[in-house]
DOMIBA-372869 format. One line per field, with one value per residue (C-alpha): residue in one letter; residue number from 1; x, y, z. Coordinates in nm, 4 decimals. Example, Ala and Ser with C-alpha at 12.3 -4.5 7.8 and 13.67 -1.06 7.14 Angstrom:
<sites>
res <- (A;S)
n <- (1;2)
px <- (1.2300;1.3670)
py <- (-0.4500;-0.1060)
pz <- (0.7800;0.7140)
</sites>
This chain:
<sites>
res <- (M;E;A;L;S;S;S;F;L;S;S;I;S;Q;S;K;R;S;V;I;V;S;K;P;F;S;S;P;S;P;S;S;S;T;R;G;L;N;I;K;A;V;R;T;E;G;E;P;Q;T;A;I;N;S;S;P;A;S;T;T;P;S;A;V;R;K;S;P;K;T;K;I;P;Q;P;P;S;P;V;P;H;P;T;S;R;A;Q;P;K;T;T;T;S;P;P;K;R;V;P;V;K;S;N;K;P;Q;T;T;P;S;V;Q;P;S;V;P;S;T;L;L;N;A;V;E;D;V;I;N;T;F;I;D;P;P;T;K;P;S;V;D;P;R;F;A;L;S;D;N;F;A;P;V;D;E;L;P;P;T;E;C;E;V;I;E;G;V;L;P;S;C;L;D;G;V;Y;I;R;N;G;P;N;P;Q;F;L;P;R;G;P;Y;H;L;F;D;G;D;G;M;L;H;S;I;R;I;S;N;G;K;A;T;L;C;S;R;Y;V;K;T;Y;K;Y;M;T;E;R;E;A;G;T;S;V;F;P;N;V;F;S;G;F;N;G;L;V;G;S;A;A;R;G;S;L;A;A;A;R;F;I;A;G;Q;F;N;L;D;N;G;S;G;V;A;N;T;S;L;A;Y;F;S;N;R;L;Y;A;L;G;E;S;D;L;P;Y;E;V;R;L;T;P;N;G;D;I;E;T;I;G;R;T;D;F;D;G;K;L;F;M;S;M;T;A;H;P;K;I;D;P;D;T;G;E;A;F;A;F;R;S;G;P;I;P;P;F;L;T;Y;F;R;F;D;S;K;G;N;K;Q;A;D;V;P;I;F;S;K;L;Q;P;S;F;L;H;D;F;A;I;T;N;K;Y;A;I;F;P;D;I;Q;I;G;M;D;P;M;E;M;I;L;R;G;G;S;P;V;G;F;D;P;G;K;V;S;R;V;G;I;I;P;R;Y;A;K;D;D;K;D;M;T;W;F;E;V;P;G;Y;N;I;I;H;A;T;N;A;W;D;E;V;D;N;N;G;N;E;T;I;V;M;V;A;P;N;I;L;S;A;E;H;T;L;E;R;M;D;L;V;H;A;L;I;E;K;V;R;I;N;L;N;T;G;V;V;S;R;Q;P;L;S;A;R;N;L;D;F;A;V;I;N;P;A;F;V;A;K;E;N;R;Y;V;Y;A;A;I;G;E;P;M;P;K;I;V;G;V;V;K;L;D;L;S;V;A;Q;H;R;R;E;C;T;V;A;S;R;I;Y;G;P;G;C;Y;G;G;E;P;F;F;V;A;R;D;P;D;D;P;N;A;D;E;D;D;G;Y;L;M;S;Y;V;H;N;E;N;T;G;E;S;R;F;I;V;M;D;A;K;S;P;S;L;D;I;V;A;S;V;K;L;P;Q;R;V;P;Y;G;F;H;G;L;F;R;C;I;P;C;Y;L;Q;G;W;S;N;R;R;M;L;K;V)
n <- (1;2;3;4;5;6;7;8;9;10;11;12;13;14;15;16;17;18;19;20;21;22;23;24;25;26;27;28;29;30;31;32;33;34;35;36;37;38;39;40;41;42;43;44;45;46;47;48;49;50;51;52;53;54;55;56;57;58;59;60;61;62;63;64;65;66;67;68;69;70;71;72;73;74;75;76;77;78;79;80;81;82;83;84;85;86;87;88;89;90;91;92;93;94;95;96;97;98;99;100;101;102;103;104;105;106;107;108;109;110;111;112;113;114;115;116;117;118;119;120;121;122;123;124;125;126;127;128;129;130;131;132;133;134;135;136;137;138;139;140;141;142;143;144;145;146;147;148;149;150;151;152;153;154;155;156;157;158;159;160;161;162;163;164;165;166;167;168;169;170;171;172;173;174;175;176;177;178;179;180;181;182;183;184;185;186;187;188;189;190;191;192;193;194;195;196;197;198;199;200;201;202;203;204;205;206;207;208;209;210;211;212;213;214;215;216;217;218;219;220;221;222;223;224;225;226;227;228;229;230;231;232;233;234;235;236;237;238;239;240;241;242;243;244;245;246;247;248;249;250;251;252;253;254;255;256;257;258;259;260;261;262;263;264;265;266;267;268;269;270;271;272;273;274;275;276;277;278;279;280;281;282;283;284;285;286;287;288;289;290;291;292;293;294;295;296;297;298;299;300;301;302;303;304;305;306;307;308;309;310;311;312;313;314;315;316;317;318;319;320;321;322;323;324;325;326;327;328;329;330;331;332;333;334;335;336;337;338;339;340;341;342;343;344;345;346;347;348;349;350;351;352;353;354;355;356;357;358;359;360;361;362;363;364;365;366;367;368;369;370;371;372;373;374;375;376;377;378;379;380;381;382;383;384;385;386;387;388;389;390;391;392;393;394;395;396;397;398;399;400;401;402;403;404;405;406;407;408;409;410;411;412;413;414;415;416;417;418;419;420;421;422;423;424;425;426;427;428;429;430;431;432;433;434;435;436;437;438;439;440;441;442;443;444;445;446;447;448;449;450;451;452;453;454;455;456;457;458;459;460;461;462;463;464;465;466;467;468;469;470;471;472;473;474;475;476;477;478;479;480;481;482;483;484;485;486;487;488;489;490;491;492;493;494;495;496;497;498;499;500;501;502;503;504;505;506;507;508;509;510;511;512;513;514;515;516;517;518;519;520;521;522;523;524;525;526;527;528;529;530;531;532;533;534;535;536;537;538;539;540;541;542;543;544;545;546;547;548;549;550;551;552;553;554;555;556;557;558;559;560;561;562;563;564;565;566;567;568;569;570;571;572;573;574;575;576;577;578;579;580;581;582;583;584;585;586;587;588;589;590;591;592;593;594;595;596;597;598;599;600;601;602;603;604;605;606;607;608;609;610;611;612;613;614;615;616;617;618;619;620;621;622;623;624;625;626;627;628;629;630;631;632;633;634;635;636;637;638;639)
px <- (3.4561;3.8142;4.0057;4.2473;4.2207;4.3071;4.6473;4.7591;4.8889;4.9879;5.2441;5.3913;5.3814;5.5695;5.6000;5.8406;5.8473;5.4950;5.3447;5.1093;4.8555;4.6959;4.7256;4.4798;4.3034;4.0537;3.8629;3.9710;3.9708;3.7540;3.8415;3.7311;3.6768;3.3379;3.4505;3.5674;3.2840;2.9245;2.7142;2.3630;2.2366;2.2869;2.0243;2.0005;1.7951;1.6011;1.7551;1.5144;1.4822;1.7005;2.0088;2.3470;2.3742;2.6972;3.0735;3.1733;3.4348;3.8175;4.0244;4.3072;4.4921;4.6847;4.9699;5.1296;5.4312;5.6639;5.8805;6.1926;6.1196;5.7886;5.6323;5.2999;5.0012;5.0003;4.5982;4.5474;4.3349;3.9633;3.7056;3.3958;3.3980;3.3954;3.1493;2.8926;2.5599;2.2264;2.0259;1.7002;1.3750;1.1999;0.9704;0.7546;0.7397;1.0250;1.4173;1.4414;1.7202;1.9304;2.1824;2.5310;2.6155;2.3801;2.6152;2.9393;2.9851;3.0851;3.4307;3.7764;4.0267;4.2503;4.5232;4.5408;4.6311;5.0264;5.0973;5.1410;4.7796;4.5883;4.7675;4.6837;4.3364;4.2730;4.4188;4.1865;3.8788;3.9516;4.0275;3.6904;3.4660;3.6250;3.8577;3.7041;3.3925;3.1365;2.9274;2.8691;2.5646;2.8389;3.0856;2.8213;2.8285;2.4816;2.4002;2.6859;2.5884;2.2748;1.9941;2.1535;2.5196;2.5691;2.8435;2.7968;2.9702;3.1387;2.9162;3.1259;2.9599;2.6171;2.3337;2.0420;1.6529;1.5622;1.2339;1.1441;1.2283;1.4684;1.8285;1.9715;2.2112;2.4265;2.5204;2.7826;3.0036;3.0394;2.9259;3.1411;3.1108;3.3269;3.2473;3.2270;3.2047;3.4126;3.5690;3.5096;3.2137;3.3944;3.5348;3.5209;3.4181;3.3572;3.2499;3.0448;3.3598;3.6149;3.5440;3.7379;3.6788;3.4321;3.3509;2.9645;3.0053;2.7388;2.8304;2.5630;2.6622;2.3398;2.0092;2.1643;2.3242;2.5629;2.6410;2.9703;3.1065;3.4728;3.6569;3.9651;4.2689;4.4298;4.7503;4.4825;4.2387;4.5161;4.7204;4.3791;4.2064;4.5348;4.5226;4.1223;4.0564;4.1329;4.4765;4.4839;4.3502;4.0202;4.1202;3.8088;3.6660;3.9608;4.1231;3.8525;3.9785;4.3080;4.3099;4.1363;4.3449;4.6960;4.5615;4.4801;4.7881;4.9667;4.8056;4.9057;5.2799;5.2382;5.1011;5.3507;5.6770;5.4781;5.5225;5.1655;5.1963;5.4159;5.3308;5.5704;5.3225;5.0152;4.7184;4.4443;4.1125;4.0493;3.7076;3.6148;3.6039;3.7589;3.9529;4.0288;4.3177;4.6045;4.3997;4.4366;4.1650;4.2387;3.9904;4.0997;4.0756;4.3087;4.4740;4.6715;4.8294;4.5889;4.5143;4.4583;4.2416;4.0761;3.7520;3.7616;3.5513;3.3162;3.2430;3.4904;3.6753;4.0462;4.3106;4.6695;4.8007;4.8940;5.0823;5.3315;5.4006;5.7172;5.8273;5.7096;5.4145;5.4696;5.2093;4.8749;4.6653;4.3076;4.0321;3.9344;4.1382;4.0263;4.0568;4.1099;3.8725;4.0922;4.4025;4.3981;4.6105;4.4798;4.5422;4.5277;4.6903;4.7579;4.6955;4.7899;4.8965;5.1982;5.3691;5.3490;4.9726;4.9139;5.0795;4.9482;5.0795;4.9928;4.9924;5.0462;4.8230;5.0814;5.0078;5.3820;5.3353;5.5119;5.6832;5.5092;5.3566;5.4217;5.2009;5.3115;5.0900;4.8687;4.9569;4.7112;4.5687;4.2001;4.0003;4.0528;3.8925;3.8310;3.8846;3.8097;4.0085;3.9290;4.1331;4.3887;4.3757;4.3374;4.0737;4.1771;3.9171;4.0239;3.7234;3.6162;3.6653;4.0273;4.2478;4.0881;4.3015;4.1416;3.8381;4.0225;4.1662;3.8839;3.5679;3.7010;3.5975;3.7243;4.1073;3.9229;3.6480;3.4695;3.7063;3.3889;3.6565;3.8535;3.7118;3.7081;3.9073;3.9679;4.3244;4.3535;4.7158;4.7922;4.7114;5.0468;5.2214;5.6007;5.5909;5.3324;5.5002;5.1269;4.8901;4.6095;4.4088;4.0778;3.8362;3.4644;3.3212;3.1210;3.2232;3.2706;3.2401;3.3665;3.2840;3.3489;3.1189;3.2635;3.4695;3.5443;3.7100;3.5496;3.6351;3.3555;3.3723;3.6801;3.9116;3.8317;3.9475;3.6337;3.6503;3.3364;3.2866;3.0011;2.9369;2.7692;2.8471;2.7688;2.5940;2.6590;2.9895;3.0291;2.8090;2.9725;3.1851;2.9749;2.5581;2.5600;2.1860;2.1652;2.4208;2.2713;2.4249;2.3083;2.4746;2.5821;2.7617;3.0693;3.2248;3.5724;3.7073;4.1262;4.1406;3.9224;3.9114;3.5385;3.4012;3.0266;2.7437;2.4207;2.2502;2.0863;1.8701;1.7257;1.6949;1.9795;2.1853;2.5203;2.6999;2.6441;2.8012;2.8259;2.8249;3.2058;3.2525;3.2057;3.4891;3.7163;3.4190;3.1040;2.8645;2.4613;2.3231;2.4071;2.3162;2.2355;2.1335;1.8686;1.9444;1.6483;1.8144;2.2049;2.3750;2.0627;1.9475;1.5635;1.6095;1.7946;1.7343;1.8193;1.9642;1.9870;2.2826;2.1093;1.7948;2.0255;2.0734;1.7208;1.7158;1.5335;1.4867;1.7441;1.5620;1.3789;1.3525;1.3602;1.3068;1.2007;1.2571;0.9867;0.8673;1.1814;1.3820;1.7275;1.9751;2.3343;2.5410;2.3837;2.6271;2.5513;2.6165;2.6296;2.4034;2.6480;2.9553;3.1378;2.8960;3.0590;2.6816;2.4736;2.2770;2.5077;2.2339;2.1738;2.2154;2.1183;2.1406;2.2191;2.2181;2.2331;1.8409;1.7653;1.4205;1.4673;1.0596;1.1327;1.5299;1.5804;1.8389;1.7834;2.0378;1.8100;1.8649;1.6790;1.6120;1.8331;1.6464;1.2994;1.1217;1.0715;1.3685;1.1752;1.3335;1.3948;1.5460;1.5486;1.7612;1.6372;1.9883;2.0856;2.2337;2.1718;2.4039;2.4724;2.5114;2.8378;3.0151;3.1148;3.1283;3.1580;3.0783;3.3038;3.2309;3.3910;3.4988;3.6995;3.8731;3.9307;4.1000;4.2805;4.4009;4.5114;4.7471;4.8413;5.2234;5.1409;5.2906;5.5500;5.5072)
py <- (-7.5786;-7.7006;-7.4492;-7.4683;-7.8105;-7.9542;-7.7798;-7.9689;-8.2246;-7.9340;-7.8105;-8.1873;-8.1470;-7.8613;-7.8998;-7.7150;-7.8959;-7.9181;-8.2641;-8.3271;-8.6528;-8.6105;-8.9356;-9.0800;-9.2357;-9.5848;-9.7160;-9.8494;-10.1843;-10.2328;-10.3190;-10.4097;-10.0145;-10.1062;-10.3033;-10.2694;-9.9821;-10.1946;-9.9122;-10.0506;-9.7844;-9.4675;-9.3046;-9.1549;-9.0393;-9.1906;-9.0484;-8.9176;-9.1851;-8.9941;-9.0822;-9.1401;-9.6171;-9.6264;-9.5842;-9.2793;-9.2290;-9.1603;-8.8370;-8.7443;-8.4214;-8.2644;-8.1677;-8.2663;-8.1374;-8.4472;-8.3746;-8.5610;-8.7258;-8.8059;-9.1092;-9.0840;-9.3329;-9.6056;-9.6929;-10.0355;-10.2001;-10.0537;-10.2633;-10.1231;-9.8423;-9.9252;-9.6771;-9.7479;-9.6336;-9.7822;-9.5166;-9.6484;-9.4557;-9.1264;-9.1827;-8.9206;-9.1573;-9.0397;-9.1264;-9.5153;-9.6856;-9.8738;-10.0892;-9.9621;-10.3157;-10.3013;-10.0210;-10.2099;-10.3982;-10.7919;-10.8060;-10.9481;-10.6742;-10.6433;-10.5785;-10.7940;-10.5939;-10.5821;-10.7144;-10.4354;-10.2926;-10.5904;-10.5458;-10.1336;-10.1924;-10.4190;-10.2235;-9.9296;-10.1654;-10.2154;-9.8094;-9.7493;-10.0334;-10.0447;-9.7405;-9.4217;-9.5915;-9.2669;-9.1781;-8.8128;-8.7477;-8.5045;-8.7761;-9.0646;-9.1631;-9.2643;-8.8858;-8.7189;-8.8720;-8.8929;-8.7540;-8.5419;-8.5295;-8.9129;-8.9330;-8.9840;-9.1315;-8.9391;-8.7901;-8.7829;-8.4323;-8.5197;-8.2560;-8.1723;-8.0655;-7.7092;-7.7352;-7.4223;-7.0949;-7.0463;-6.9707;-6.5942;-6.5858;-6.4128;-6.7139;-6.8299;-6.9691;-7.2439;-7.2431;-7.4689;-7.5401;-7.7536;-7.9818;-8.3002;-8.6490;-8.9348;-9.1663;-9.4391;-9.5247;-9.4362;-9.6945;-9.4932;-9.1151;-8.8819;-8.4730;-8.3194;-8.1294;-8.4644;-8.5465;-8.5662;-8.2624;-8.2969;-8.0163;-8.0138;-7.7817;-7.7044;-7.5471;-7.2770;-7.2550;-7.1632;-7.1669;-7.5799;-7.7368;-7.9612;-8.1482;-8.2676;-8.4121;-8.5141;-8.5783;-8.3327;-8.6017;-8.4572;-8.6667;-8.8319;-8.9285;-9.1253;-9.2826;-9.3840;-9.5053;-9.7114;-9.8762;-9.9053;-9.8125;-9.4836;-9.4322;-9.0839;-8.9808;-8.7905;-8.4345;-8.3287;-8.6497;-8.8452;-8.6642;-8.6745;-8.7487;-8.8416;-9.1836;-9.1984;-8.9112;-9.1096;-9.4306;-9.2424;-9.0507;-9.3974;-9.5203;-9.2207;-9.2585;-9.6548;-9.5668;-9.2716;-9.5598;-9.8313;-9.6245;-9.5750;-9.1678;-8.9368;-8.5751;-8.3926;-8.4485;-8.2586;-8.4721;-8.1678;-8.3004;-7.9272;-7.9305;-7.5674;-7.3892;-7.2377;-6.9124;-6.7468;-6.5360;-6.4930;-6.6846;-7.0333;-7.2511;-7.3516;-7.6431;-7.5393;-7.6331;-7.4672;-7.7917;-7.7919;-7.6419;-7.4887;-7.7580;-7.6432;-7.7659;-7.6892;-7.6755;-7.8385;-7.7071;-7.9762;-7.9316;-8.1706;-8.0855;-8.1826;-8.1753;-8.0395;-8.0707;-7.9339;-7.6327;-7.4569;-7.1148;-7.2098;-7.3304;-6.9764;-7.1302;-7.3344;-7.5547;-7.4231;-7.1696;-7.0158;-7.1687;-6.7831;-6.5412;-6.2118;-6.1159;-5.7546;-5.7035;-5.3846;-5.4895;-5.8755;-5.9128;-6.2116;-6.1826;-6.4560;-6.5754;-6.9482;-6.9931;-7.3197;-7.4369;-7.2795;-6.9759;-6.7545;-6.8125;-6.5782;-6.5232;-6.2980;-6.2772;-6.1736;-6.2694;-5.9987;-5.9889;-6.2572;-6.5040;-6.4638;-6.5085;-6.2290;-6.2293;-6.3869;-6.0718;-6.3025;-6.2130;-6.2162;-5.9605;-6.2985;-6.4725;-6.7628;-6.9922;-6.9758;-7.0756;-6.8380;-6.9516;-6.6143;-6.2602;-5.9186;-5.6808;-5.3298;-5.0742;-4.9980;-5.3048;-5.6309;-5.7117;-6.0249;-6.1910;-6.3545;-6.5270;-6.7090;-7.0923;-7.1511;-7.4353;-7.5956;-7.9371;-7.9426;-8.0254;-8.3057;-8.4574;-8.4191;-8.4733;-8.6523;-8.3389;-8.1533;-8.0413;-7.6900;-7.5344;-7.2348;-7.0189;-6.8478;-6.6129;-6.4835;-6.1069;-6.0897;-5.8924;-5.7882;-5.6545;-5.4219;-5.3973;-5.2487;-5.4372;-5.3597;-5.3966;-5.5359;-5.6777;-5.6676;-5.3576;-5.1574;-5.4595;-5.2872;-5.5164;-5.4048;-5.6034;-5.6912;-5.8183;-6.1475;-6.0972;-6.4719;-6.4319;-6.7228;-6.6085;-6.2623;-6.1107;-5.7693;-5.4179;-5.1361;-4.7515;-4.4469;-4.0795;-3.8774;-3.4675;-3.5018;-3.6383;-3.9383;-4.3103;-4.5881;-4.9345;-5.0831;-5.4720;-5.6712;-6.0365;-6.3248;-6.3178;-6.6498;-6.6027;-6.9402;-7.0117;-7.3270;-7.5204;-7.4483;-7.7438;-7.9901;-7.9124;-7.6872;-7.6828;-7.5100;-7.2126;-6.9169;-6.6078;-6.2511;-6.0699;-5.7685;-5.4262;-5.3014;-4.9594;-4.9345;-4.6027;-4.6081;-4.2741;-4.2878;-4.6683;-4.6780;-4.9546;-4.9975;-5.2588;-5.2910;-5.6321;-5.5870;-5.8918;-6.1507;-6.4221;-6.6993;-6.6128;-6.7501;-6.7971;-6.4505;-6.3161;-5.9702;-5.8631;-5.9782;-5.6368;-5.4666;-5.6577;-5.4221;-5.1684;-5.0262;-5.1714;-5.1560;-5.5488;-5.9013;-6.2202;-6.4578;-6.8373;-6.9029;-7.1610;-7.3305;-7.4385;-7.4868;-7.6365;-7.6967;-7.4216;-7.3191;-7.0146;-6.7274;-6.3545;-5.9871;-5.7114;-5.3880;-5.2169;-4.8658;-4.9795;-5.0021;-4.6095;-4.6030;-4.8853;-5.1433;-5.4939;-5.4623;-5.7789;-5.6748;-5.9574;-6.3271;-6.6665;-7.0064;-7.3293;-7.5318;-7.7890;-8.0608;-7.8553;-7.7128;-7.5360;-7.3756;-7.0643;-6.8320;-6.7145;-6.3523;-6.3534;-6.0042;-5.9192;-5.7340;-5.7530;-5.5158;-5.1872;-4.9561;-4.8402;-5.0784;-5.1234;-5.3482;-5.5795;-5.6576;-5.9821;-6.3313;-6.5353;-6.9314;-7.2205;-7.6318;-7.7249;-8.0572;-8.2198;-8.4956;-8.5699;-8.6906;-8.7000;-8.4825;-8.1709;-7.8675;-7.6033;-7.2782;-6.9450;-6.6414;-6.2619;-6.0739;-5.7107;-5.8829;-5.8778;-6.2084;-6.3711;-6.5090;-6.7831;-6.7522;-7.1182;-7.4183;-7.7369;-8.0649;-8.2432;-8.6068;-8.7141;-8.5562;-8.3042;-8.3439;-8.0710;-7.8698;-7.5363;-7.2465;-7.2200;-6.8998;-6.8940;-6.7975;-6.6249;-6.9578;-6.7093;-6.5338;-6.8442;-7.0299;-6.7120;-6.6717;-7.0861;-7.0273;-6.7965;-6.8881;-7.0088;-7.4335;-7.5974;-7.8478;-8.2703)
pz <- (10.0629;10.1679;10.4246;10.7138;10.8624;10.4815;10.4725;10.7222;10.4765;10.2072;10.4693;10.4214;10.0457;9.9663;9.6277;9.4297;9.0604;8.8051;8.8079;8.5778;8.6073;8.2847;8.0645;7.8204;8.1418;8.1839;8.4547;8.7452;8.8481;9.1072;9.4651;9.8206;9.8705;10.0368;10.3037;10.6550;10.7173;10.6930;10.4841;10.4640;10.2285;10.0358;9.8961;9.5598;9.3312;9.0601;8.7291;8.4380;8.1455;7.9480;8.1830;8.0779;8.1354;7.9684;8.1264;8.0139;7.6763;7.7269;7.7019;7.6286;7.7580;7.4747;7.6322;7.9998;8.1944;8.4159;8.6304;8.6618;9.0025;8.9962;8.8534;8.7205;8.7657;8.4801;8.4775;8.4241;8.1720;8.0971;8.2992;8.4468;8.6550;9.0738;9.1166;8.8271;8.9888;8.8716;8.6854;8.7719;8.5614;8.5978;8.8967;9.1362;9.4241;9.6980;9.6740;9.7410;9.9571;9.7242;9.8908;9.8054;9.6681;9.4232;9.2580;9.2244;8.9174;9.0066;8.8501;8.8743;8.9191;8.6062;8.9056;9.2230;9.5264;9.6537;10.0139;10.1829;10.0222;10.0901;10.4781;10.5031;10.3637;10.6686;10.9067;10.7862;10.7834;11.1728;11.2403;11.0431;11.2448;11.5702;11.6294;11.4683;11.3025;11.1444;11.4850;11.3381;11.1200;10.8802;10.8251;10.7770;10.4751;10.4721;10.5488;10.3516;10.0459;10.0848;9.8356;9.5601;9.7273;9.5819;9.3969;9.0110;8.6910;8.4562;8.1301;7.7737;7.6276;7.5615;7.4011;7.5582;7.5319;7.5800;7.7865;7.8327;7.6767;7.4572;7.5320;7.4868;7.1615;7.3397;7.5584;7.3630;7.5688;7.8737;8.2403;8.4652;8.7967;9.0591;9.3276;9.5243;9.4205;9.5764;9.3006;9.5629;9.7830;10.1395;10.3320;10.6755;10.7559;10.5103;10.5384;10.2000;10.1359;10.1008;9.7580;9.4565;9.2532;8.9552;8.6743;8.5357;8.2148;7.9748;7.6459;7.4933;7.1103;6.8627;7.1038;7.1890;7.4852;7.5783;7.9392;8.0463;8.3584;8.4390;8.7443;8.7602;8.7120;9.0267;9.1523;9.3944;9.1784;8.9430;9.1998;9.4193;9.0364;8.9827;9.3055;9.2914;9.5908;9.8463;9.9827;10.0822;10.4487;10.4240;10.5549;10.6956;10.8077;10.8848;11.2126;11.5535;11.8395;11.9916;11.9363;11.5922;11.4653;11.5779;11.4149;11.0655;11.1065;11.1418;10.8748;10.6336;10.7156;10.6266;10.3302;10.2059;10.3478;10.1291;9.8741;9.7508;9.7360;9.7003;9.8484;9.6770;9.4221;9.5884;9.7701;9.7176;9.5202;9.3684;9.4229;9.5044;9.2617;8.9168;8.8010;8.4852;8.4154;8.2283;7.9141;8.1671;8.3155;8.6645;8.9120;9.2168;9.6042;9.8893;10.0179;9.7042;9.4064;9.1155;8.8332;8.5098;8.2629;7.9107;7.7676;7.3782;7.1213;7.1694;7.5449;7.6593;7.9704;7.9846;8.2585;8.1561;8.4996;8.8531;8.7903;9.0357;8.8266;8.7333;9.0934;9.2242;9.3739;9.6861;9.8661;9.8165;9.7145;9.8019;9.5928;9.5598;9.3467;9.2868;8.9263;8.8397;8.5492;8.4442;8.5335;8.4621;8.7357;9.0280;9.3944;9.5788;9.9351;10.1271;10.4729;10.6921;11.0685;11.0799;11.0541;10.8679;10.8766;10.6003;10.3064;10.0352;9.6698;9.3040;8.9319;8.6723;8.3947;8.1770;8.5440;8.6280;8.9743;9.1978;9.5424;9.8821;10.1437;10.4491;10.7065;11.0551;11.2130;11.1611;11.5163;11.5127;11.2267;11.1835;10.9143;10.6012;10.3050;10.1091;10.0625;9.8997;9.7539;9.5899;9.3847;9.6586;9.9411;10.0159;10.3280;10.5351;10.7806;11.0835;11.2510;11.5620;11.3848;11.4413;11.6198;11.8850;11.9739;12.3529;12.0860;11.9489;12.2859;12.5520;12.3985;12.0440;11.7821;11.5543;11.5375;11.3712;11.6024;11.7683;11.9816;12.1995;12.3757;12.0467;11.8579;11.5422;11.3229;10.9651;10.8239;10.5260;10.3860;10.0412;9.7072;9.6129;9.9269;9.9714;10.2822;10.6308;10.8057;10.6522;10.7790;10.9873;11.1963;11.2843;11.5611;11.4151;11.7142;11.6185;11.2459;11.0892;10.7728;10.4914;10.1563;10.0756;9.7925;9.6934;9.8603;9.7361;9.8399;9.9033;10.0603;10.2583;10.1983;10.5337;10.3325;10.5677;10.3316;10.4008;10.3445;10.2425;10.2180;10.1445;10.2774;10.4749;10.8131;10.9910;11.2838;11.4301;11.3531;11.6019;11.3316;11.0067;10.9561;11.1214;11.1569;10.7889;10.9058;11.1897;10.9927;10.9320;10.7666;10.7498;10.4529;10.6220;10.4383;10.7138;10.6640;10.8013;10.8404;10.8136;10.9920;11.2455;11.2865;11.3348;11.2432;11.1352;11.0177;10.8215;10.7585;10.4094;10.4591;10.7244;10.4947;10.5511;10.2348;10.0863;9.8348;9.6926;9.3625;9.1671;8.8101;8.7667;8.6216;8.9270;9.0680;9.3347;9.2147;9.3910;9.3044;9.3766;9.2743;9.4547;9.3439;9.6856;9.7254;10.0143;10.2339;10.4059;10.5526;10.4584;10.2553;10.0738;9.8265;9.7682;9.5643;9.4791;9.6176;9.4151;9.6881;9.6095;9.8226;9.7535;9.9603;10.2561;10.3224;10.4189;10.7115;10.5405;10.3733;10.0290;9.8675;9.5555;9.3320;9.4681;9.2744;9.5027;9.2575;9.3958;9.5890;9.6106;9.4198;9.5473;9.3437;9.4230;9.3725;9.1273;8.8475;8.6795;8.2793;8.1676;7.8139;7.6562;7.8542;7.5907;7.6415;7.9435;7.9466;7.9718;8.3357;8.5920;8.6655;8.2791;8.2162;8.2912;8.6366;8.5993;8.7923;8.7710;8.9574;9.0970;9.1921;9.4721;9.4146;8.9888;9.0254;8.7185;8.6922;8.4745;8.3598;8.4292;8.2947;8.4676;8.3232;8.6288;8.5513;8.6285;8.9159;8.9855;8.8166;8.5869;8.4012;8.0162;7.9439;8.1038;7.9877;8.0811;8.1794;8.0019;8.3537;8.7345;8.8202;9.2183;9.4505;9.4395;9.5035;9.2747;8.8836;8.6125;8.2782;7.9898;7.6466;7.4107;7.1300;7.3954;7.5621;7.2621;7.0772;7.4722;7.3884;7.0640;7.1448;7.4466;7.5219;7.5004;7.7747;7.6815;7.6305)
</sites>
């Protein structure tokens, strides 16, 4: 989940050309990627007996685009993957602390590092050990990569076992979820949001399931794979304190000058979410441009490449674009630390990017991760998390921090605005939202136009980046009268809820049901609830159904799939919820499907996965016949 601080590098790398990193790949050569920081141990989960222990198969994307000024990294000869993990058999005992060195195969690198690379790695070791060691739990790999946050290897399409129930026949498609999975064990500080993007997909067909886990082949991933070690700075964990930030900034500049990477090609990790529009599937992270990916008929995942939409998209894009289910348009934005701090734009139904709309009335940068749309408007939060350089200078903290003196606002602009003259800001004190669930338009009996928005409000926003276990998110229903300016708020549940989703057919329309993940505490998800917004008018708790995964079991963001999306008369909640769930007691991961209409969200199918799926962020489901038809009809990229 990247946000404001990750845009610092993207503001430097203003790429105007498409850069493709999709090449036939092999595993990189191991190097001294764990030297410098003396990590004594990383807690890892025991794997079930069916875990895959072999190295992943190679993937050859079908088409690539090349920039005339871009040097695509050429991978070295195949050698064992430097992040291959020991895969112990299933055990019911608590997770053991395993030395990191045992996860690294002892082989000779196929490509010797250059003298500049060796010197710069030594400098980084000094910074990690003496100047800026990971002193906070939020950036200490021993904590950030413990339990099921630990990374896994890639997995080629592998058939799974349905161990409970039956997969519904209407689920002929693929559920795919994004999340962080560092390619190399960190040499120094590491934050959960810093990991390389890995896509975990489960292909469902004729009641059978196939799991596949693949990295998004970003420019960063490919460059570091060729180097055999990390060379890009970690944005969320790499800039804490004045001295440490100066040291790491200087090191990044030296690596750039030495030619180890080119910021024109991007620096993002594409680890946050996915979006499907104009017959294309994109892996997203808001510090960079989107990466187009493709699902193959056999369930594999291929990276097509980084795209700038014919040179019209600059620097970066939100990881949460909104797709109108009726028009097929996609609405998006980018935010950054330099003016304009917010830029709004959209794509038509054919994927053509329209003109930027800079929002100059946003006078300072803030942590802007998500937004909402209605049929007529786009709604942007301006929260209390923003730039705080004094926190970094005086207290050695992050340059992104909480401003208790700021009053949160919500900005509303016409959906098809050509400039920001019609942007209106409304003060909503203490309203700090990271994710927006949905919004819609209403008109009362007096003709007053009202915007209704549903979103989790972070009550303890000062802990958002460093102590997520202290965060409590309260889902609220906010009404903004555009004629009078009156803002009213109503909590929908007292529970700690986030990662809330709806039936995708109701985006920008009034919806009744919300499905949200239960954090106890965040970022671990212990279950899912179903909220009925119609109950809110009676000022009661809106939870009408819930499911707790069980002792030691944690899931992620739920996703709703309609039983029959083509039936206009179907009930809004007639469908299924799905999520990956991991059992930390046994080390086993499962994919579960729940009945969204049942009072206890009954499990209708449970699939045992052949490899652990780490905790992640956002995902989606696509009907495979529709997806493959869209792929065959779309304009193929030139090689």
